[in-house]
C-alpha positions in Angstrom: 0.0 0.0 0.0 1.5 3.3 -1.1 0.8 6.5 1.1 1.7 9.8 -0.5 2.2 12.8 2.0 2.0 16.3 0.6 3.1 19.2 2.7 4.4 22.7 2.2 7.6 22.2 3.9 8.5 19.2 1.7 10.2 19.9 -1.5 8.4 17.1 -3.2 5.6 14.7 -2.2 6.8 11.9 0.0 5.8 8.5 -1.0 5.7 5.7 1.6 5.1 2.1 1.0 3.2 0.3 3.7 3.2 -3.4 3.7 2.3 -4.3 7.3 -1.4 -5.0 7.6 -1.6 -3.7 11.1 -0.2 -0.4 10.1 -2.7 -0.2 7.2 -5.5 -1.0 9.7 -4.4 1.7 12.1 -4.2 4.2 9.3 -7.7 3.3 8.2 -9.1 3.6 11.7 -7.4 7.0 12.1 -8.8 8.3 8.9 -12.3 7.0 9.9 -12.1 8.8 13.3 -11.0 12.0 11.6 -14.0 11.8 9.2 -16.4 11.1 12.1 -15.1 14.0 14.1 -15.4 16.2 11.1 -19.0 15.1 10.5 -19.8 15.5 14.2 -18.2 19.0 14.3 -20.2 20.0 11.2 -23.4 18.7 12.8 -22.7 20.7 16.0 -22.0 23.8 14.0 -25.3 23.4 12.0 -27.2 22.7 15.3 -25.7 25.8 16.9 -26.7 27.9 13.9 -30.2 26.5 14.1 -30.5 27.3 17.8 -29.3 30.8 17.3 -31.7 31.3 14.4 -34.5 30.0 16.7 -33.5 32.4 19.4 -33.4 35.3 16.9 -36.9 34.3 15.7 -38.2 34.1 19.3 -36.7 37.6 20.0 -38.4 38.9 16.9 -41.7 37.5 18.0 -41.3 39.0 21.5 -40.5 42.4 19.9 -43.6 42.2 17.7 -45.7 41.3 20.7 -44.3 44.2 22.8 -44.9 46.6 19.9 -48.5 45.4 19.8 -48.9 45.9 23.5 -47.3 49.3 23.3 -49.7 50.3 20.5 -52.6 49.2 22.8 -51.3 51.2 25.7 -50.9 54.3 23.5 -54.4 53.9 22.1 -55.7 53.5 25.7 -53.7 56.6 26.8 -55.2 58.6 23.9 -58.7 57.5 24.9 -58.0 58.4 28.5 -56.7 61.8 27.4 -59.8 62.4 25.3 -62.0 61.4 28.2 -60.1 63.7 30.5 -60.4 66.5 28.0 -64.1 66.0 27.7 -64.5 65.9 31.5 -62.4 69.1 31.7 -64.8 70.8 29.3 -67.8 69.8 31.3 -66.2 71.0 34.5 -65.3 74.3 32.9 -68.9 74.7 31.8 -70.0 74.0 35.3 -67.6 76.6 36.6 -69.0 79.2 34.2 -72.5 78.4 35.5 -71.3 78.9 39.0 -69.8 82.2 38.1 -73.0 83.3 36.5 -75.0 82.2 39.6 -72.6 84.0 41.9 -72.9 87.2 39.9 -76.7 87.0 39.9 -76.8 86.4 43.6 -74.4 89.3 44.2 -76.7 91.5 42.1 -79.9 90.3 43.9 -78.2 90.7 47.3 -77.1 94.2 46.3 -73.6 93.5 47.7 -70.8 96.0 47.3 -68.7 95.8 44.2 -65.6 93.6 44.7 -67.0 91.9 47.8 -67.5 88.7 45.8 -65.6 88.4 42.5 -67.0 85.5 40.5 -65.8 86.7 37.2 -62.1 85.7 37.6 -60.4 82.6 38.8 -58.9 82.7 42.3 -55.2 83.3 42.6 -53.2 80.0 42.9 -49.6 79.3 43.9 -47.2 76.8 45.5 -43.9 75.0 44.9 -43.4 72.9 41.8 -44.2 69.2 42.2 -41.2 66.9 42.2 -43.0 64.1 40.2 -43.5 65.4 36.7 -45.3 63.6 34.0 -43.5 63.0 30.7 -46.6 63.2 28.6 -47.1 66.9 28.0 -50.8 66.6 27.1 -51.6 64.6 30.2 -49.5 66.9 32.4 -51.5 69.9 31.0 -54.8 68.2 31.6 -53.8 67.3 35.1 -52.8 70.8 35.9 -56.1 72.1 34.4 -58.1 69.7 36.5 -56.2 70.6 39.7 -56.7 74.3 39.0 -60.4 73.8 38.3 -60.8 71.8 41.5 -59.2 74.7 43.4 -61.5 77.2 41.6 -64.5 75.1 42.7 -63.3 75.0 46.3 -62.9 78.8 46.3 -66.3 79.3 44.6 -68.0 77.0 47.1 -66.5 79.0 49.9 -67.6 82.3 48.4 -71.1 80.9 47.8 -71.3 79.7 51.4 -70.4 83.1 52.7 -72.8 84.8 50.2 -75.6 82.5 51.3 -74.9 83.3 55.0 -74.9 87.1 54.2 -78.2 86.8 52.3 -79.7 84.6 55.1 -78.6 87.2 57.7 -80.1 89.9 55.6 -83.4 88.0 55.2 -83.4 87.3 58.9 -82.7 90.9 59.7 -85.5 92.0 57.3 -87.9 89.5 58.8 -87.2 90.7 62.3 -87.7 94.4 61.3 -91.2 95.7 61.9 -92.6 96.3 58.4 -96.1 96.8 56.9 -99.6 97.1 58.5 -100.9 95.1 61.5 -104.3 94.8 59.6 -105.2 93.5 56.2 -107.5 96.5 55.6 -108.2 99.7 57.4 -106.8 103.1 57.9 -104.7 104.9 60.5 -107.2 107.0 62.6 -104.5 108.5 64.9 -100.8 108.9 64.3 -97.7 109.1 66.5 -97.0 112.3 68.3 -98.9 115.1 70.2 -102.7 115.0 69.9 -105.8 116.0 71.8 -106.7 113.3 74.4 -110.3 112.1 73.5 -111.1 111.7 77.2 -109.7 114.9 78.7 -109.6 117.3 75.7 -106.0 118.3 76.5 -102.8 117.9 74.5 -101.4 114.5 75.1 -98.4 112.5 73.6 -99.6 109.5 71.6 -96.8 106.8 71.6 -98.2 104.7 68.7 -100.5 104.5 65.7 -104.2 103.6 65.8 -105.9 101.5 63.1 -109.7 101.4 63.0 -111.7 98.3 62.1 -114.7 96.2 63.0 -114.6 94.3 66.2 -113.0 90.9 65.7 -110.8 92.0 62.9 -107.6 89.9 62.8 -104.5 91.7 64.1 -101.2 90.6 62.4 -97.6 90.5 63.6 -95.6 92.9 61.6 -92.3 91.0 62.0 -90.9 87.6 63.2 -90.3 87.3 66.9 -91.3 85.8 70.2 -94.3 86.8 72.3 -92.9 88.2 75.5 -96.3 89.3 77.0 -99.9 88.4 76.4 -102.4 89.7 78.9 -104.1 92.8 80.3 -102.2 96.0 80.9 -103.4 99.2 82.6 -104.8 101.6 80.0 -104.0 99.2 77.1 -106.5 96.5 77.9 -105.7 93.1 76.3 -102.2 93.5 75.0 -99.7 91.4 73.0 -96.0 92.4 73.0 -93.5 90.7 70.6 -89.7 90.8 71.0 -88.0 90.9 67.6 -84.4 91.1 68.8 -81.8 93.8 68.3 -83.7 95.9 70.9 -87.0 96.0 68.9 -90.4 95.3 70.4 -93.9 95.8 69.0 -97.0 96.3 71.2 -100.6 95.6 70.1 -103.3 97.0 72.5 -107.0 97.3 73.1 -107.6 93.8 71.7 -110.9 92.0 72.1 -109.0 88.7 72.3 -105.3 87.7 72.5 -104.5 84.7 70.4 -100.7 84.2 70.5 -99.6 83.0 74.0 -96.5 84.1 75.8 -93.4 82.3 74.5 -94.9 81.6 71.1 -92.7 81.9 68.1 -94.6 84.0 65.5 -93.8 85.1 62.0 -94.7 88.2 60.1 -98.4 88.0 59.0 -99.4 85.5 61.7 -102.7 86.3 63.5 -101.8 87.3 67.1 -105.1 88.9 68.3 -108.5 90.2 67.3 -109.4 93.9 67.3 -111.6 95.3 70.1 -112.0 98.2 72.5 -110.6 97.0 75.9 -108.8 99.3 78.2 -108.9 103.1 77.7 -110.5 103.2 74.3 -113.4 105.0 72.6 -114.1 102.3 70.0 -112.9 99.2 68.1 -109.3 99.7 66.9 -105.7 98.4 67.4 -103.0 100.6 69.0 -99.6 99.6 67.8 -96.3 100.8 69.2 -92.7 100.2 68.1 -90.2 100.3 71.0 -86.4 100.3 70.5 -84.3 99.6 73.6 -87.4 100.3 75.7 -88.2 103.7 74.2 -91.2 104.3 72.0 -90.2 105.5 68.5 -92.3 106.6 65.5 -93.8 103.4 63.9 -94.8 105.1 60.7 -91.4 104.7 58.8 -91.7 100.9 59.6 -95.4 100.4 59.0 -95.3 102.2 55.6 -92.8 99.8 54.2 -94.3 97.0 52.1 -92.8 93.6 53.0 -91.3 91.8 50.0 -91.9 88.1 49.4 
């Protein structure tokens, strides 16, 4: 068996003659092992390439899946932003209605200019928040919603104060003697100096007399509490109502007292019926307005027409 060895360092191919069968067998086994190793190495390289390709494909699938999820998140974020923008528009419209309501109440209440300013948003301030939002649109909407919430809080406080002011004014007006103590009739004698019908001499008259048929209903001219209901010297059957703030009204010469002492009465309630008890020449009601215990002219109060 001839074996030819070719190498770069040899000047010419080397030819060997092998006659020993064992050497020939060893050479054949060596060549077989080298071929097998080459085949195995080739298979491993191909398997490695296949695994790497599979990993690349898996990574590509993951990227595609993440891109799809990101698109869904973006779409959801856009929907949320649109919803927030719509809600912001509704809140701004509500704020405008509150402003208009506040301005109307201010006009109705005849409050001083500048006391309640519903035409402009309240002044806001404070340090910058440390956690900022990267999305500019969402950041702007969040800021707008927070500012609107602050505006609502300020408007609610203003409206609460305004409501209290108007309630106080209504209460004060309700407690102030206003209007006539009878539904129909005329003032037969006014406040001031007059001729006494019994003596014919000048005499100071501390109230106003309203004539009417016996039994005519006598009305409270303001809200208050009945502090006295009974007979009084010279006045006959009398009802006195305390209205607070030092004001008291007195209704005298009644045929019958209806409102008892301690009763809470409102303007227009029937408190007595007209008569001629006490020092009286005929059926009428004598009404006085006292302030801090001193009789004052009732006419400025009784001439006013109660509103509402």
